[in-house]
C-alpha positions in Angstrom: 0.2 0.2 -0.1 1.1 3.7 -0.4 2.3 6.1 2.2 -0.7 8.7 1.7 -0.6 12.3 3.1 -2.1 15.9 1.9 -0.9 18.9 2.9 -2.8 22.0 2.5 -2.8 25.3 4.1 -5.7 27.1 5.5 -7.1 30.7 6.8 -8.2 31.3 10.2 -11.4 30.3 10.4 -10.4 27.1 7.8 -10.5 28.9 4.6 -9.0 26.8 2.0 -10.8 27.2 -1.9 -12.0 31.0 -3.4 -13.0 31.3 -7.2 -10.6 28.0 -8.0 -7.9 29.0 -6.3 -6.5 29.5 -3.2 -8.2 32.5 -1.0 -4.8 34.3 -0.3 -3.0 34.0 -3.9 -2.0 37.0 -4.5 -1.1 38.2 -0.1 2.6 39.1 -0.2 4.6 37.9 2.3 7.0 35.7 3.9 4.6 33.3 5.3 2.8 32.5 2.4 5.7 32.0 -0.2 7.4 30.3 3.0 4.2 27.7 2.7 4.4 27.0 -0.5 8.3 26.3 -1.0 7.8 24.3 1.8 4.8 21.9 -0.5 7.0 21.8 -2.9 10.1 20.5 -0.9 7.8 18.2 0.5 6.2 16.8 -1.8 9.5 16.1 -4.1 10.6 12.3 -5.2 7.4 12.0 -4.3 3.8 11.1 -5.9 1.2 13.7 -6.1 -2.3 13.0 -6.9 -4.5 15.1 -7.7 -7.4 16.9 -10.0 -7.3 18.2 -13.6 -6.9 22.9 -12.1 -4.3 21.5 -9.7 -2.2 19.3 -11.6 -2.4 22.3 -14.0 -1.6 24.5 -11.4 2.1 23.1 -11.2 4.9 25.1 -12.4 6.7 23.6 -14.6 10.0 24.0 -12.6 8.2 21.5 -10.1 6.9 19.1 -12.7 10.6 17.5 -13.4 10.9 16.4 -9.5 8.0 15.2 -9.0 5.8 12.6 -10.4 2.0 14.4 -11.4 -1.3 12.1 -12.0 -4.7 14.2 -12.4 -7.4 11.8 -11.0 -11.3 11.7 -11.8 -14.1 11.3 -10.0 -15.4 8.1 -11.6 -11.9 6.4 -9.6 -12.0 4.1 -7.3 -9.6 6.0 -4.6 -7.8 1.9 -3.7 -7.5 1.6 -7.6 -5.9 4.9 -8.0 -3.5 4.1 -4.3 -2.6 0.8 -5.7 -0.9 1.7 -8.7 1.6 3.6 -6.1 2.6 0.2 -3.6 5.6 1.6 -1.8 5.6 5.1 -3.0 4.7 8.6 -0.9 1.8 9.8 -1.8 0.7 13.2 -1.2 -3.1 14.1 -2.5 -3.5 17.6 -3.6 -6.9 19.4 -4.3 -10.0 20.3 -2.6 -13.6 18.9 -1.2 -14.4 16.7 -3.0 -11.0 15.4 -3.5 -10.1 15.7 0.4 -13.5 13.8 0.8 -12.8 11.0 -1.5 -9.3 9.9 -0.5 -10.1 10.7 3.8 -10.2 7.4 4.8 -6.1 6.6 3.2 -4.4 9.6 4.2 -2.4 8.4 6.5 -1.0 12.4 7.6 -2.8 15.9 7.1 -0.1 17.9 7.2 -2.1 21.7 7.6 -0.2 24.7 8.0 -2.7 27.9 9.7 -2.3 30.7 7.6 -2.8 34.7 8.9 -5.0 35.2 6.3 -9.4 35.7 7.4 -11.2 36.8 4.2 -13.5 35.5 1.4 -13.7 32.0 0.6 -15.9 29.5 -1.1 -13.9 26.4 0.3 -13.6 24.9 4.2 -11.7 22.7 5.8 -13.9 20.0 7.0 -12.8 18.3 10.2 -13.5 14.9 9.2 -11.8 14.6 6.9 -9.3 13.5 10.0 -11.3 10.6 11.3 -12.6 9.8 8.1 -12.3 5.7 9.5 -9.9 3.0 7.9 -9.5 2.8 4.6 -12.5 -0.7 3.0 -11.5 -3.8 3.7 -8.8 -5.8 1.2 -8.4 -1.9 -0.5 
């Protein structure tokens, strides 16, 4: 089985998305830049699975040193993860992806940012206790 992890940044009230991007996109500040740099540092050499929008947003410099895999909603998480046995797999994306993959995620790496503005997507604490994946997967 893969070692499945998720990394995400959240705002002060759990904000994670706005208009298809991160709500703090374009906000200047060392803490925001450090968060992005840390994401690319920790996922280097590993597998990043995410929906098409997230995969498309990965910059050119980061495409050469990690395995990027576009996932679709019709794919079963257990089947997707089975393709990467023995590898570290980071699950990227937003609410729909994390809701589907939460039972498989062993480690959540959550960074709280000082952002406290608008959002249209929120972190769901229930993902942290989603329980184990179905047997045999």
